[in-house]
C-alpha positions in Angstrom: -12.0 16.5 23.8 -9.3 14.4 22.3 -7.1 12.4 24.6 -3.4 13.2 24.9 -0.8 10.7 23.8 0.0 9.9 27.4 -3.7 9.2 28.1 -4.0 7.0 25.1 -0.9 5.1 26.3 -2.3 4.6 29.7 -5.7 3.5 28.4 -4.2 0.9 26.0 -1.8 -0.3 28.7 -4.7 -0.8 31.1 -6.5 -2.9 28.5 -3.4 -5.0 27.8 -2.8 -5.6 31.5 -6.4 -6.8 32.0 -6.4 -9.0 28.8 -2.9 -10.4 29.4 -4.1 -14.0 30.2 -6.3 -14.2 27.1 -3.6 -12.7 24.9 -1.1 -15.2 26.3 -3.4 -18.1 25.3 -3.2 -17.4 21.6 0.5 -17.3 21.0 1.3 -18.8 17.6 3.4 -22.0 17.3 2.5 -22.9 20.9 3.4 -26.5 21.5 2.7 -26.7 25.3 -0.9 -28.0 25.0 -3.7 -27.0 27.4 -5.6 -23.8 26.7 -2.8 -21.9 25.0 -4.3 -21.7 21.6 -4.1 -24.2 18.8 -1.1 -26.5 19.1 0.0 -29.9 17.7 -1.7 -31.8 20.5 -5.0 -30.0 20.4 -4.9 -30.4 16.5 -4.4 -34.1 16.8 -7.3 -34.4 19.3 -9.5 -32.6 16.9 -8.5 -34.0 13.5 -6.3 -37.1 13.9 -8.4 -39.9 15.4 -7.9 -42.7 12.9 -5.2 -44.4 10.8 -4.9 -45.2 7.1 -2.8 -47.7 5.3 0.2 -46.2 3.4 0.8 -48.2 0.3 4.2 -46.7 -0.3 5.5 -47.4 3.2 3.3 -50.5 3.6 2.2 -49.6 7.0 -0.7 -47.8 8.9 -0.2 -44.1 9.6 -2.2 -41.3 11.4 -5.0 -40.0 9.1 -5.8 -36.2 9.0 -9.5 -35.6 8.7 -9.0 -31.9 7.9 -6.7 -32.5 4.9 -8.2 -35.9 4.0 -4.7 -37.4 3.7 -1.9 -38.9 5.8 -1.0 -36.7 8.8 1.9 -34.3 7.9 3.4 -32.6 11.0 5.4 -30.0 9.0 2.3 -28.8 7.1 0.2 -28.9 10.2 2.7 -26.6 12.0 2.3 -24.1 9.2 -1.4 -24.3 9.5 -1.2 -23.8 13.3 1.0 -20.8 12.9 -1.3 -19.1 10.3 -4.5 -20.0 12.3 -3.1 -18.6 15.6 -1.8 -15.5 13.9 -5.2 -14.8 12.4 -7.0 -15.6 15.7 -4.6 -13.2 17.4 -5.4 -10.4 14.9 -9.1 -11.0 15.3 -8.8 -11.0 19.1 -6.7 -7.8 19.1 -9.1 -5.9 16.8 -12.1 -6.9 19.0 -10.4 -6.1 22.3 -8.0 -3.2 21.5 -9.3 -2.0 18.1 -5.9 -2.6 16.6 -4.0 -5.7 15.2 -0.8 -4.5 16.8 -1.5 -3.4 20.4 2.0 -3.7 21.8 3.5 -1.8 18.8 0.9 0.9 19.2 1.5 1.1 22.9 5.3 1.7 22.4 4.5 4.3 19.8 2.2 6.1 22.2 4.9 6.0 24.8 7.5 7.6 22.5 5.0 10.3 21.4 4.2 11.0 25.0 7.9 11.4 25.9 8.3 13.8 22.9 5.2 15.8 24.0 6.7 16.2 27.5 10.1 17.3 26.2 8.5 19.9 24.0 6.2 21.1 26.8 9.1 21.4 29.3 10.7 23.9 27.0 7.8 26.3 27.7 8.1 26.0 31.4 9.8 28.4 33.8 12.2 25.6 35.0 13.7 25.4 31.5 14.0 29.2 31.3 15.7 29.3 34.7 18.3 26.7 33.8 18.8 28.3 30.4 19.4 31.7 32.0 22.5 30.4 33.8 23.9 28.5 30.8 26.8 29.8 28.8 25.8 31.9 25.8 27.0 31.0 22.3 28.8 33.9 20.6 26.9 35.5 17.7 23.6 33.8 18.5 20.8 34.1 21.0 21.2 30.5 22.1 23.0 28.8 25.0 24.8 25.5 25.5 21.7 24.2 27.3 19.6 25.2 24.2 21.9 23.2 21.9 21.9 20.1 24.2 18.1 20.2 24.5 17.7 20.6 20.7 19.7 17.4 20.3 17.5 15.7 22.9 14.4 16.7 20.8 15.9 15.3 17.6 16.8 12.0 19.4 13.2 11.7 20.6 11.8 12.5 17.1 14.0 9.7 15.7 12.7 7.3 18.3 9.1 8.2 17.4 9.8 7.5 13.7 11.4 4.1 14.5 8.5 3.2 16.9 5.9 3.9 14.2 7.1 1.0 12.1 4.8 -2.0 12.3 2.0 -0.1 14.0 -1.6 0.5 12.9 -0.7 4.1 12.3 1.9 3.2 9.7 -0.5 0.7 8.1 -3.2 3.4 7.8 -0.7 5.9 6.4 0.5 3.5 3.8 -3.1 2.7 2.8 -3.9 6.4 2.4 -0.8 6.9 0.3 -1.8 4.0 -1.9 -5.3 5.4 -2.5 -3.9 8.8 -3.2 -1.4 7.5 -5.7 -4.2 5.5 -7.4 -6.3 8.6 -7.8 -3.5 10.6 -9.2 -2.8 8.1 -12.0 -4.4 9.6 -15.1 -6.3 7.1 -17.3 -4.7 6.4 -20.7 -6.4 8.4 -23.4 -6.8 6.5 -26.6 -5.8 8.5 -29.6 -8.3 8.3 -32.4 -6.9 7.8 -35.9 -7.7 10.8 -38.1 -9.0 9.7 -41.4 -7.7 11.9 -44.2 -9.8 11.9 -47.3 -7.8 12.6 -50.5 -9.9 14.4 -53.1 -10.1 12.7 -56.5 -8.4 14.9 -59.0 -10.7 16.4 -61.7 -10.2 14.9 -65.1 -9.2 17.5 -67.6 -9.0 16.3 -71.2 -6.2 17.5 -73.4 -7.2 20.0 -76.1 -7.9 18.9 -79.6 -8.2 20.9 -82.8 -9.5 20.5 -86.4 -8.0 22.5 -89.3 -5.0 22.7 -91.6 -1.8 24.7 -92.2 -1.8 27.3 -94.9 1.6 28.8 -95.7 2.9 27.6 -92.4 0.0 29.0 -90.4 -2.8 26.8 -88.7 -6.3 27.6 -89.8 -9.0 25.7 -87.8 -10.9 25.5 -84.6 -10.7 23.8 -81.1 -12.8 20.7 -80.9 -12.1 19.8 -77.1 -15.4 18.6 -75.6 -16.9 20.7 -72.7 -17.2 19.3 -69.2 -21.0 18.7 -69.5 -20.6 17.0 -72.9 -17.7 14.9 -71.5 -19.9 13.6 -68.6 -22.8 12.8 -70.9 -20.6 10.9 -73.3 -18.6 9.0 -70.6 -19.2 5.2 -70.7 
């Protein structure tokens, strides 16, 4: 049986409460030292143990064994931020099965509030209050109905806002991306149609042999036949 949104909220909240100390220890950009994740001091303890002569400045400076160059605090802070953020994601996935436990927790809370509001509408308490509410002319609704409708809409808007940045939104976007990729039809290459133009048949002009007698031609046609023409062709 699937858990209700309220049960999911309480389950995740309980996990977060139990893991709060560990979660607190991996805050990114933590500069306090100790066991609170990677910070500038713990980084130096691990990678900055020697010095190297800086020819430009003509002095010795701390040497970073990780980057194999002179220690650069600005770049190291970026590295610390990225490292802690990735560690936090890994920890969250292993512990809560989501990279965004607090965002998901708030989303479950809003879903639970909406579920309760919708359920209340089916209860006798709602029907009793609605019974004594002023009727709206021309409809089967009351003023209490209208007020409660607005409450539902407000909760739905809060749910939509709370979904942003959650694992649910991430999953939804990934599914939409896969769906859009499948719907894209591959480009069909049009083959060029080769049109063969027939070679026109050679037809020789007609020739005659004869003479004119009293203005009339007397003779015969001497045009070679097709077979004779093909044999005699060079």
